[in-house]
N, C-alpha and C positions, 0 to 999 in steps of 0.2 A: 288446601287439601289435607295437609298434615294435621291441622287442628280438627278437621272433620273426622279423620280416622281416630284421633285420640279420644274424641267424644264418645266413641263406641267401644273403647277398650277400658276395662276396669282398672282403677289405679294400681291394684296389686300386681296385675299383669304388666303394666308399664314399668314398674320397679324391677320386675324380673328381666324384662327386655333390656333395660338400661344396664343392669348388673352384668349381663352376659354379652352385651354388645362389644365387639372387638374393635381395638384401635391399633394402628400400625405402631405407634410409639407415643410416649408422653407420660403424663401423670394422671392417674385415675383413682376414683373412690374417695371415701372419707371413713376410715376404719376406727373402730373403738379400741383396738389394741394392736400392738406390734405383731403379736402371734397370729391374729386374724389376717393381717396383711401378708404375713409370710405364707399362710395357707393358700392365699390367692396368687402367690408368686411362683415362678418356675425356679428361682435361684439362678446360679450361673456356675459354669465350670471354671474354677479359678486357674487350672492349668492352661486352659485355652486362652484366657485373658492374659496371663503371665507371658505366654509365648508370643502373643501378638504385640504386647507392650515391649517386650525384650527386642524383638526383631525391628520394630519401628525406632526405638530409642538408640539401638546400635547404629542405625543409619545416621541419626543425628550426631552421635558421638564421633563417628568416623568421617563426618563431613559429606555424606551422600544424601542427606536430607536436611531441611532447615529447622523444622519444628514438629514436635509430637505432642498430642493431647488425647488422652483416653484411647491410646493405641493408634489413632488416626494421624497420618502425616499431612502437613500443610506446606504450601509453596512459600509462605512467609510467616514469620513469627507473629502471633497475635498477642501483643503485650496488653497487660492491664497496667497502665501507667500509674494509677493510684496505688495498686499493690506494690509495684516497684518502688514508688516513693516511700511507702510505709516501711519497706525493708531497708532502704537506704537511710532513712531517718533513724531507724532503730540502730543501724550499724554505726553511723557517724556520731551518734550520741556518745559512744565510748571508743571510737575507731576500731571496733570489733563487733562482728555479727556472728552470733551463735544461735542457729535456728534448730528448733525441734519441729520437724515437718512430719506431723502425725498422718499416717496413711498416704505418704508421699510417693507411692509407686516405686519406680527405680530411679527417682531423682528428677522427674519430669520438670518440676518448677525450677529446680537448681539449674538444669541445662537451659531452660527458657531464658533465664536472666543472668546467665553466667558472665557474659562480657561486662555487665554493669556491676556485678558483685565483685569483680576483680579490681574495682576502684577503691574498695574498702581494704584497709591494710591487712586485717586478719579476719578470715571467714571460715567458719566451721558449720557445715550443713549436715544435720543428723536426721536420717529417715527412720521412723518406727513403722514397721509393716508386718505382714503375714510371713510365715516361715519361708515359703517358696520364693517370695520377692527378696528376702534377706539373703538367701543362698545365691541367687543370681546376681543381686546387687553387689555383694562382696566379691564375687568371681569376675564380673565383667565391667562394673561401673565405679567401684570405690576408688578414691584417690586421696591425696593429702587433705582435701577439703571436704569431700563427700564420704560420709560413713553410714552404715546400716546397722540397726539394732532391732532385736525381736520384742523388746518391751520398754516401757518408760523408765523403769528402774535402772536398766542397763545403760540407757542413754544418759540419764542423770549422773550415774557413777562415772561416766567417761568425761563429761563436761556439763557444767550448769548453763543451760541456754538462756539467752536474754529475749528471745522471741519464740512464741508458740504459733505455729502456722497450721490452719485447717483450710485446705484448698479443695472445695467440693468433696468434703469428707464427713463432717460432723452430722449431716442429715442422714447418713447411712448407719449410724451407731444406734443400737436399740435403746441404750440409756445414756444419752448425750450429756445430760447435766451431771450424772454420776461421774462420767469420765472427766468432765471439766473440773469438778470438785477435786478429783485426785491430782490433776496436773497443776491447777492453780494454787494448791496448798504449798507448792515449792516457791511461790512468790516470783514467778517469771515477770519481767518488767513490762513486756509488750505482748499483746495477743492480736494476731492478724488473721482474719477470715476472708475467704473469697468464694464467689460462686455458690452462695448459700441461699436457699429459697425462704423468703419471709412473706407472711400474710399480715394484714392489719386487722386481726381479730384478737380476742382476749385470751384464747387458748391455742395451743399447737394442734396441728392436724397430722394424721398419718395417711399417706397415699401409697399407691404402688406405681413404681416407675417402670415403664416398658422401654427398654433400650432400643435405639434405632437399629434395624436389622443389618445395616451395612457396617456397624461396629462389631457387634456380636449378639447372639440370641440369648436374652436374659430379661428377667423382671424381678424386682425386689422392693422391699418396703423403703419408704423415704419420708422423713419429717418435713413438714412445712412449719417453720417456727413462727410463733407470734412475735412480731417485732417489738412491741412494748414489753412483753414478758422477758425477752432475751436481754434487752437493755437493762431492765430492772434487776435481772439475775446478776449480770456483770457488775452493776453498781453495788449490789449487796456483797460482792466479793472484793470490793474496794478498787474496781477498775472503772475508769471514765472513758467515754467515747471521744476519741480525737477527731475522727472523721468517718463518714460512710460514703460509699460510691457504688455505682451500678456495676454488676457483674457482666461478663461477656454474653450471657444468655438473655439478659434484659428481663422483660415481663413474659412469663410463659405459664399457661394453664392456671391462671389465677394467683400466681406467686410472683414476687419481684426478687430476682436473683441479685444479691447485694454482697458487697465486701465491706469490712469495717476494720479500723485499727483502734485498739484499746490500750491504755497505759495505766499501770498501777499507780495509785496515789502514794506519794512518798510522805511519810509522817514527819 
């Protein structure tokens, strides 16, 4: 029946129907520019997101909840064992783990793996985030190991990290390779990524992500990275792939969510 209906509808009208067909949540579209994807996005109220994350993570910190991710509380911690292994290997290499957690919220990943990180003799976890998160982070979550910074330069001045972490972050940056160029120029030894969407095409794609309504109401642009292009880019910056692994999301909407650990070649 669907095929019969389609045969009577002009192709141009089908495209219009597809464009304005609504979905509850997920990744939609294939945009020619970040700006056009933004035009089709609602954006999000950062103050609402911050408040939800703060309230959830305070429950974790105070022992009233077990695990928080994207402001949602869970009954048990959902570990990415390959990511944890990547962090531990990076730390055990020098008996010291110094993480630059770019876009790390209020330290969600730090709290997620805190009991394992305590096995490393010296741990410094630095979160670079938006201003609102920095204010709340310093007030309620900062401790001797977890610190918050408003920009990369401030973080680097405090301590040279040996691990750069992007956990479900890089795909939301409008110019991700430009950001990588800036940070990798400091010769960080390890780069760990997690929960990043990859496609097996020659070029990157731009989608709009519609957030599940039970988390918060929002939609925003999101990159689907070309797997081959990204590996080639890292190689051109003198980083080799140690290992890759499936992210917690698995395969969704045509993308494979993947984590990777890269190490810089030592001359």
